[in-house]
Every structure is written in C-alpha cells, then in structure tokens.
C-alpha positions as CSV (number, residue, x, y, z in Angstrom):
1,X,94.1,-61.4,-114.1
2,X,90.6,-62.6,-115.2
3,X,88.9,-60.0,-117.4
4,X,87.3,-57.3,-115.6
5,X,88.7,-58.3,-112.3
6,X,90.5,-55.0,-111.9
7,X,87.4,-53.2,-111.8
8,X,85.7,-54.8,-108.6
9,X,87.9,-53.1,-106.5
10,X,87.1,-49.5,-107.6
11,X,84.1,-48.4,-106.0
12,X,81.0,-48.4,-108.0
13,X,80.6,-44.5,-107.4
14,X,84.0,-43.9,-108.8
15,X,83.7,-46.2,-111.7
16,X,80.4,-44.1,-112.5
17,X,82.6,-40.9,-112.1
18,X,85.2,-41.9,-114.4
19,X,82.7,-43.2,-117.0
20,X,80.9,-39.7,-116.9
21,X,77.4,-41.3,-115.1
22,X,75.6,-40.5,-111.9
23,X,75.8,-43.2,-109.9
24,X,71.9,-44.8,-109.2
25,X,70.4,-43.6,-105.8
26,X,68.2,-45.5,-103.4
27,X,65.4,-46.9,-105.1
28,X,66.5,-46.4,-108.6
29,X,67.1,-49.0,-111.3
30,X,68.4,-49.1,-114.6
31,X,67.3,-51.5,-117.2
32,X,68.2,-51.4,-121.4
33,X,64.7,-51.4,-123.0
34,X,63.8,-51.3,-126.5
35,X,61.6,-48.1,-127.8
36,X,59.6,-47.9,-130.8
37,X,58.2,-44.6,-132.0
38,X,58.7,-42.0,-135.1
39,X,62.2,-41.5,-135.8
40,X,62.2,-37.8,-134.9
41,X,60.9,-38.4,-131.2
42,X,63.3,-41.3,-130.6
43,X,66.3,-39.1,-131.8
44,X,64.7,-36.7,-129.2
45,X,64.4,-38.9,-126.4
46,X,68.1,-40.4,-127.3
47,X,69.3,-36.6,-126.6
48,X,68.2,-37.0,-123.1
49,X,70.3,-37.9,-120.4
50,X,69.2,-41.5,-118.3
51,X,67.3,-39.1,-115.7
52,X,65.4,-37.1,-118.1
53,X,64.3,-40.5,-119.8
54,X,63.2,-41.5,-116.6
55,X,61.0,-38.5,-116.2
56,X,59.6,-38.6,-119.6
57,X,58.9,-42.1,-119.0
58,X,57.0,-41.4,-115.7
59,X,54.8,-38.6,-117.3
60,X,54.0,-40.9,-120.1
61,X,52.7,-43.4,-117.7
62,X,50.6,-40.8,-115.7
63,X,49.0,-39.8,-119.2
64,X,49.0,-43.7,-120.1
65,X,47.4,-44.7,-116.8
66,X,44.6,-41.4,-116.7
67,X,43.5,-42.3,-120.0
68,X,43.9,-46.2,-120.5
69,X,44.2,-45.6,-124.2
70,X,45.8,-42.7,-126.5
71,X,43.6,-39.7,-126.1
72,X,42.1,-38.1,-128.9
73,X,43.8,-35.5,-131.1
74,X,41.9,-32.6,-129.3
75,X,42.2,-34.2,-125.6
76,X,45.6,-34.4,-126.2
77,X,46.2,-30.6,-126.8
78,X,44.5,-29.9,-123.3
79,X,46.7,-32.3,-121.6
80,X,49.8,-31.4,-122.9
81,X,49.0,-27.5,-122.0
82,X,48.4,-29.0,-118.6
83,X,51.3,-30.8,-118.5
84,X,53.2,-27.9,-119.6
85,X,51.7,-25.5,-116.9
86,X,52.9,-28.5,-114.5
87,X,56.3,-28.8,-115.9
88,X,57.1,-25.1,-115.3
89,X,56.3,-25.7,-111.5
90,X,57.9,-28.7,-111.3
91,X,61.3,-27.0,-112.4
92,X,61.3,-24.7,-109.7
93,X,60.8,-27.9,-106.9
94,X,64.6,-28.6,-105.5
95,X,66.1,-31.6,-105.9
96,X,65.9,-32.3,-102.2
97,X,62.3,-31.9,-102.0
98,X,61.7,-34.1,-104.6
99,X,63.9,-36.7,-102.9
100,X,61.8,-36.6,-99.9
101,X,58.5,-36.9,-101.9
102,X,60.5,-40.3,-103.7
103,X,60.7,-41.4,-100.1
104,X,57.3,-40.9,-99.3
105,X,56.0,-42.7,-102.2
106,X,58.2,-45.6,-101.4
107,X,60.2,-45.6,-104.4
C-alpha cells in the first residue's frame, strides 16, 4: 500500500480529532508561515492555539492598516488600551455570533 493511502479512508474531521486538532471551518485556511519577532514575543505566540494565532494576526492587521506604519510609543499605549477594552467585550460574544459575523463579511 502506498505511503499515506490508509489515511485517505478516514474522514477529514476524524483525522483532525485523532491528532487533537480542530478541523477548518467554512472559509478558513491554514498555511505555515515564518514569523520574525523578539524571542519572548515569538515564544508567547507559539504557545497560542492555531485559532488564537489567527485572532492575533487579524487584530495586528487592523492596527497595521489603521496606522500604515508602526505607531509611536505614546500612540501605541492608547491603541493597546482601546484594544484591551474591545477584547473584553469580544470575549463575551458567543461563538455563534462570530460565525454569523464571518458569514456576513464573506470570510
């Protein structure tokens, strides 16, 4: 039997479950990328789950798009305070609502 052929008979969701992973949802994608950052930041990033890493990247892109370049330290403090307030609100939003929002945005 060719290598990996036995795995083709197992449904994708079952394979993910056996590997301790969550299968990709509709509109989701996964791809390995290289990240360059300070060692402590990178270690913290690697500790996050794949879903949490995606959320961090999405929030980072919002910040990046907003400023088109890294903000000054004083601006960054204000931005981080705002993000912290938003994050507390976002934590209370149920997953079902997030799925509806993602569908409406076409992701």
